[in-house]
C-alpha positions in Angstrom: 106.8 160.5 112.6 106.5 158.4 109.5 105.6 154.8 109.2 106.2 152.4 106.4 104.2 149.4 105.7 106.0 146.4 104.3 103.9 144.2 102.1 104.1 140.5 102.9 106.2 138.4 100.5 104.0 136.4 98.2 104.1 132.7 99.2 105.2 130.3 96.5 102.6 127.7 95.7 102.9 124.3 97.4 103.7 121.4 95.1 100.8 119.0 94.6 100.5 116.4 97.3 100.8 113.6 94.7 100.7 113.1 91.0 100.0 110.1 88.9 101.7 109.1 85.6 99.5 108.2 82.7 100.3 104.6 83.1 99.4 104.6 86.8 96.1 106.4 86.1 95.3 103.9 83.4 96.0 100.9 85.7 93.9 102.4 88.5 91.0 103.1 86.1 91.2 99.4 85.1 91.2 98.3 88.8 88.4 100.6 89.7 86.3 99.4 86.8 86.8 95.7 87.6 87.3 94.1 91.0 87.5 97.3 93.0 84.4 99.0 91.6 83.0 101.4 94.2 86.2 101.4 96.3 89.1 103.9 96.5 92.8 103.3 96.9 94.3 104.7 100.1 98.0 105.4 100.3 99.8 105.6 103.6 103.2 105.3 105.1 104.0 102.6 107.7 107.0 102.0 110.0 108.7 99.1 108.4 112.0 97.7 107.0 115.6 98.7 107.7 115.2 102.3 106.6 112.2 103.0 108.7 109.3 103.8 106.4 107.4 101.9 103.7 104.5 102.8 101.3 101.3 100.9 102.1 98.1 100.7 99.9 94.7 99.4 100.8 91.2 99.5 99.3 88.5 101.4 101.3 84.8 102.0 100.7 85.0 105.8 101.3 87.3 108.6 102.4 87.9 108.8 106.1 87.9 112.0 108.1 91.7 112.1 108.0 92.2 111.3 104.3 93.4 113.8 101.8 91.6 113.4 98.4 93.9 113.6 95.4 92.5 113.7 91.9 94.8 113.6 88.9 94.1 112.6 85.3 90.5 111.8 86.2 91.4 109.3 88.9 91.0 109.7 92.6 93.2 108.3 95.3 93.3 108.9 99.1 96.3 109.8 101.1 96.3 109.2 104.8 96.9 112.7 106.4 99.7 111.3 108.6 101.6 110.4 105.4 101.0 113.6 103.6 104.2 115.4 104.9 106.3 112.4 103.7 104.6 112.4 100.3 104.4 116.0 99.1 105.5 116.1 95.5 105.5 112.4 95.0 104.7 110.8 91.6 103.0 107.4 91.5 103.8 105.2 88.5 103.0 101.6 87.5 105.8 99.5 86.1 105.7 96.2 84.4 109.0 94.3 84.4 110.0 90.8 83.2 109.1 89.1 86.5 107.0 91.6 88.4 104.7 94.5 88.1 103.4 97.1 90.5 103.0 100.7 91.6 106.2 102.6 92.3 106.8 106.0 94.0 109.2 108.7 93.0 109.4 110.8 96.2 111.6 114.0 96.3 111.6 113.8 100.1 113.4 110.4 100.3 116.9 110.7 101.5 117.7 107.0 101.0 116.4 103.5 100.5 117.3 100.2 102.0 119.2 97.7 99.8 116.2 95.6 98.9 114.1 98.8 98.1 111.3 97.9 100.5 111.7 100.9 102.8 113.0 104.5 102.7 113.9 107.3 105.1 113.4 111.1 104.8 
């Protein structure tokens, strides 16, 4: 009787939960240094809009027990654990346009967005 042992296939590494562009990191550094000194930005996903989900951001004093801590380019942001499955591999940017400016998200999990761009679905 012979037995063979099959080695487990190596798992491929998971993509980072979230990455920041240089512009987003610079903007967050500025916000942290000024009016939001001592606070952290928490990113979450809420049920909203015609496509079902929307990104939400809030300032908090400290990480909560369900927050994932993301550090990139020397900046720390928090991600609500309930949102992490929706955000795996997302890149956060900061855009300045002629009439508006703000943080944007490039999310590989999105399957579509509503017409106004306020919400998305996966």
